[in-house]
C-alpha positions in Angstrom: 33.4 12.9 68.6 34.2 11.8 72.1 33.5 8.5 74.0 31.9 9.6 77.3 31.0 7.8 80.5 28.5 9.4 82.8 27.4 8.0 86.2 24.1 8.9 87.9 22.0 9.2 84.7 18.6 8.1 85.9 17.4 11.6 86.5 18.4 15.3 87.0 21.7 16.6 85.7 23.0 13.1 84.7 20.0 12.3 82.5 20.2 15.8 80.9 23.9 15.3 80.3 23.5 12.0 78.6 20.9 13.4 76.2 23.0 16.6 75.4 26.1 14.6 74.6 24.3 12.1 72.6 22.3 14.7 70.6 25.7 16.3 69.8 26.9 13.1 68.3 29.1 11.8 71.1 29.0 8.1 72.1 27.7 7.9 75.7 27.7 5.1 78.3 25.1 6.1 80.8 25.3 4.3 84.1 22.8 4.2 86.9 21.1 1.7 89.2 17.8 2.4 87.4 18.5 2.6 83.7 14.8 2.7 82.6 14.7 6.5 81.9 17.8 6.2 79.7 16.6 3.1 78.0 13.2 4.7 77.2 15.1 7.4 75.1 16.2 4.6 72.7 19.0 7.0 71.5 21.3 5.6 69.0 24.4 7.2 70.7 23.5 6.0 74.2 24.4 2.7 75.7 23.3 1.7 79.2 22.8 -1.1 81.7 21.8 -1.2 85.4 24.9 -0.1 87.3 25.6 0.2 91.1 28.7 2.3 91.7 29.4 0.3 94.9 29.4 -3.2 93.3 32.6 -4.7 92.0 30.7 -6.9 89.5 29.1 -3.8 88.0 32.5 -2.2 87.7 33.6 -5.2 85.7 30.6 -4.9 83.4 31.6 -1.3 82.7 35.2 -2.3 82.0 34.1 -5.1 79.7 31.8 -2.8 77.7 34.6 -0.3 77.1 37.1 -3.1 76.1 34.6 -4.6 73.7 33.1 -1.4 72.1 35.5 1.5 72.4 39.2 1.9 71.8 39.5 4.5 74.5 37.5 6.8 76.8 37.8 10.6 76.3 35.6 11.9 79.1 34.5 10.5 82.5 31.9 12.4 84.4 31.6 11.3 88.0 28.1 12.5 88.6 26.4 9.9 90.8 25.8 11.1 94.3 23.8 10.3 97.4 22.4 13.2 99.5 21.3 12.7 103.1 19.8 15.5 105.1 19.7 14.3 108.7 20.9 15.7 112.1 24.4 14.3 112.9 23.3 12.7 116.2 20.5 10.9 114.4 22.6 9.7 111.5 23.6 6.0 111.9 27.1 4.8 111.1 25.5 2.7 108.3 23.9 5.8 106.8 27.1 7.8 107.0 29.1 5.0 105.5 26.6 4.6 102.6 26.9 8.2 101.6 30.7 7.7 101.5 30.4 4.5 99.5 28.7 6.3 96.7 30.2 9.8 96.9 33.8 8.9 97.6 34.7 5.2 97.3 32.4 4.7 94.2 34.0 7.7 92.5 37.4 6.4 93.3 36.6 2.9 92.0 35.0 4.0 88.8 38.0 6.4 88.1 40.6 3.7 88.9 38.9 1.3 86.5 38.6 3.7 83.6 42.0 5.5 83.9 44.0 2.8 82.0 41.5 3.3 79.0 41.7 7.1 78.9 43.6 9.1 76.4 46.4 11.5 77.5 44.2 14.4 76.5 41.2 12.9 78.3 39.2 14.6 81.1 38.0 13.2 84.4 35.4 15.6 85.7 33.9 15.1 89.2 30.7 16.8 90.3 31.0 18.1 93.9 29.1 20.6 95.9 29.6 24.1 97.3 28.9 22.5 100.7 32.2 20.7 100.3 34.3 23.8 99.7 36.3 24.9 102.7 35.0 28.3 104.0 31.7 28.1 102.1 28.3 28.4 103.7 27.3 25.2 105.5 23.9 23.8 106.3 22.8 21.6 109.3 22.0 18.0 108.4 24.6 17.6 105.7 27.6 16.3 107.7 27.9 13.1 105.7 27.1 14.6 102.3 29.2 17.8 102.4 32.2 16.1 104.0 32.1 13.5 101.3 32.0 16.1 98.6 35.0 17.8 100.2 36.8 14.5 100.0 36.5 14.2 96.2 37.8 17.8 95.8 41.0 16.7 97.5 41.1 13.4 95.5 40.9 15.4 92.3 43.8 17.6 93.3 45.9 14.5 94.2 45.0 12.6 91.0 46.0 15.6 88.9 49.4 15.7 90.5 49.9 11.9 90.3 49.0 11.8 86.6 50.4 15.1 85.4 53.0 13.6 83.2 50.8 11.0 81.5 47.3 12.5 81.6 44.4 12.6 81.7 43.4 15.9 83.3 41.3 16.0 86.4 38.9 18.8 87.5 36.0 19.2 89.9 33.0 21.4 89.7 31.4 22.5 93.0 27.7 23.1 92.3 25.4 25.4 94.1 21.7 24.6 94.4 20.2 23.1 91.2 16.5 22.2 90.8 16.6 18.5 90.7 14.6 15.6 92.2 17.4 14.9 94.7 17.3 18.5 96.0 13.5 18.4 96.3 13.8 15.1 98.3 16.3 16.5 100.7 14.8 20.1 101.0 11.1 19.9 100.1 9.7 23.2 98.9 13.1 24.8 98.2 13.4 26.4 94.7 16.8 26.7 93.1 17.6 29.4 90.5 19.2 26.9 88.0 17.5 24.0 86.3 19.1 20.6 85.7 19.2 21.3 82.0 20.9 24.6 82.4 23.6 23.1 84.6 24.0 20.2 82.3 24.7 22.5 79.4 27.5 24.2 81.3 29.0 20.9 82.5 29.1 19.4 79.0 30.9 22.4 77.6 33.4 22.3 80.5 33.9 18.5 80.1 34.7 18.9 76.4 37.1 21.9 76.7 38.0 22.5 80.3 41.1 20.3 80.3 42.8 22.7 77.9 42.9 25.3 80.6 42.6 23.6 83.9 44.1 20.5 85.7 43.6 19.7 89.3 41.3 22.7 89.8 38.2 23.3 91.8 35.7 25.6 90.1 32.7 26.9 92.1 29.5 26.9 89.9 27.1 29.0 91.9 25.3 32.3 91.4 24.3 32.7 95.1 26.0 34.8 97.7 27.7 33.9 100.0 
């Protein structure tokens, strides 16, 4: 059984992931600013506390938990994300920066904190978006979001190269549209073909086994064309 850290677990894919891993017997540290949905599960294999990916004191709490409770971390899933749908000229510098604080700087900070505690055969899996893939279809209003998701794709490739001799492995999944609360907030009325539960099932399987076949790789996970 694996020790798994998942960020962004208050709803959507992250909440489903935490439940799936825990139901399978893995030990899960589920991190999100609002930990009420996770706490209400009262699952014996899930630990949680309020966690803001952009706050250094919360990163210390995460580190302390791992040191006190686990010998090592097997899987880190960087799932937390902030989606802003707003015309570029109407997007303030503060709004643009906040998206990057969560989607890029937060991902880097969590990964940096956990890496010394990960096993050689561990797996750092970052959730990106098809909007961040070069040459993919782009949508107006997503300048901050999609460019930030492109940044973590490149970060993943760089980390895999930097740690290729010592491990762990690093991969990134670029998701297409998934029916989540975040999607509904950004695109009211849009209906995606995949549910959060379906996507979480795929992500869990890849998180557990993908490092055997991939390192430093971007895998698009989308059934739409283009």
